[in-house]
C-alpha positions as CSV (number, residue, x, y, z in Angstrom):
1,M,90.1,59.2,196.4
2,T,92.7,60.9,198.6
3,G,91.7,64.4,197.3
4,E,88.1,63.6,198.3
5,V,89.1,62.8,201.9
6,E,91.2,65.9,202.2
7,T,88.4,68.1,200.9
8,T,85.9,66.6,203.4
9,N,88.4,67.1,206.2
10,K,89.0,70.7,205.2
11,L,85.3,71.4,205.0
12,R,84.6,69.8,208.4
13,S,87.3,71.8,210.1
14,R,86.0,75.1,208.7
15,K,82.5,74.9,210.2
16,G,81.5,77.0,213.2
17,P,81.3,80.7,213.7
18,H,85.1,81.3,213.5
19,G,86.0,78.5,211.1
20,L,87.4,76.5,214.0
21,G,85.1,73.5,213.8
22,D,81.5,72.8,214.8
23,P,81.0,73.7,218.5
24,N,78.4,70.8,218.8
25,D,80.8,68.1,217.4
26,Y,81.7,65.9,220.3
27,S,83.9,63.5,218.4
28,L,87.6,63.3,219.4
29,R,90.7,63.2,217.3
30,K,93.3,60.7,218.2
31,V,95.7,63.3,219.6
32,E,92.9,64.6,221.9
33,E,92.2,61.1,223.2
34,D,95.8,60.0,223.6
35,V,97.6,63.3,224.5
36,L,95.4,66.2,225.5
37,I,92.8,64.5,227.7
38,P,95.5,62.5,229.6
39,Q,97.5,65.7,230.1
40,K,94.3,67.3,231.5
41,M,93.9,64.3,233.8
42,R,97.5,64.6,235.1
43,D,97.3,68.3,235.7
44,K,94.0,68.0,237.5
45,A,95.1,65.1,239.6
46,R,98.3,67.0,240.5
47,E,96.6,70.2,241.3
48,Q,93.4,68.9,243.0
49,K,93.6,65.3,244.0
50,C,97.2,64.6,245.1
51,V,98.0,68.0,246.7
52,K,99.3,66.5,249.9
53,E,101.6,64.1,248.0
54,V,102.9,66.8,245.6
55,E,103.6,69.1,248.6
56,E,105.5,66.4,250.5
57,F,107.6,65.4,247.5
58,S,108.4,69.0,246.7
59,Q,109.4,69.7,250.3
60,C,111.6,66.6,250.4
61,C,113.3,67.6,247.1
62,K,114.0,71.1,248.5
63,D,115.4,69.7,251.7
64,A,117.4,66.9,250.1
65,S,119.0,69.0,247.3
66,Y,121.4,66.8,245.3
67,F,120.4,63.6,247.2
68,M,116.7,63.8,246.4
69,G,116.9,60.7,244.2
70,F,117.8,58.7,247.3
71,K,116.1,60.5,250.1
72,C,112.7,61.1,248.5
73,R,111.9,57.6,247.2
74,E,109.1,57.2,249.6
75,Q,107.4,60.5,248.8
76,N,108.0,59.8,245.1
77,S,106.3,56.4,245.4
78,A,103.4,57.9,247.2
79,L,102.9,60.6,244.5
80,K,103.1,58.0,241.7
81,L,100.5,55.8,243.5
82,C,98.1,58.7,243.9
83,M,98.5,59.9,240.3
84,E,98.1,56.3,239.0
85,K,94.9,55.9,241.1
86,W,93.3,58.9,239.5
87,Y,94.7,58.2,236.0
88,C,93.0,54.7,236.1
89,D,89.7,56.0,237.5
90,E,87.1,55.9,234.6
91,K,84.7,58.3,236.3
92,F,87.6,60.9,236.6
93,K,88.6,60.3,233.0
94,E,85.1,60.9,231.8
95,E,84.9,64.1,233.9
96,C,88.1,65.4,232.3
97,K,86.9,64.4,228.9
98,Q,83.7,66.4,229.4
99,E,85.6,69.4,230.7
100,Y,87.9,69.2,227.7
101,L,85.0,69.0,225.3
102,E,83.3,72.0,227.0
103,E,86.6,74.1,226.7
104,R,86.9,73.1,223.1
105,K,83.3,74.1,222.4
106,Q,83.8,77.5,224.0
107,Y,86.9,78.0,221.9
108,R,85.1,77.1,218.8
109,I,82.2,79.5,219.7
110,T,84.3,82.5,220.7
111,G,87.6,81.9,218.9
112,V,89.4,82.9,222.1
113,P,91.7,80.2,223.7
114,K,91.0,79.3,227.4
115,K,94.0,81.1,228.8
116,Y,92.9,84.4,227.2
117,R,89.3,83.9,228.2
118,S,90.3,83.6,231.9
119,M,92.5,86.7,231.6
120,K,89.6,88.7,230.2
121,Q,87.3,87.6,233.0
122,V,89.9,88.7,235.6
123,S,90.4,92.1,234.0
124,S,86.7,92.7,233.5
């Protein structure tokens, strides 16, 4: 029985134009749900939603040097609250999930990872 499951998984993962999976498969593996999408949410929240808090905390850390643990508690708390707000927002989570699925689909179609696709577009 185990060999049958392994064969099915191998065949499923080899579909698509580059053998990277079916571009139209929108199911998620556990690692994608538990690790990759939450990481995308944290990155996006940090870069787009909590910009002010990130900047204030960074500046405080630069100014406080070794004493940042004591002097930047307020800024750290504000940053954590902002990140937590977005991390718990279901609409934001769904938006990040859809972005992830679109990026994965493009990877499966082209065989080129996202970071290299963006480099090609810049150099073109």
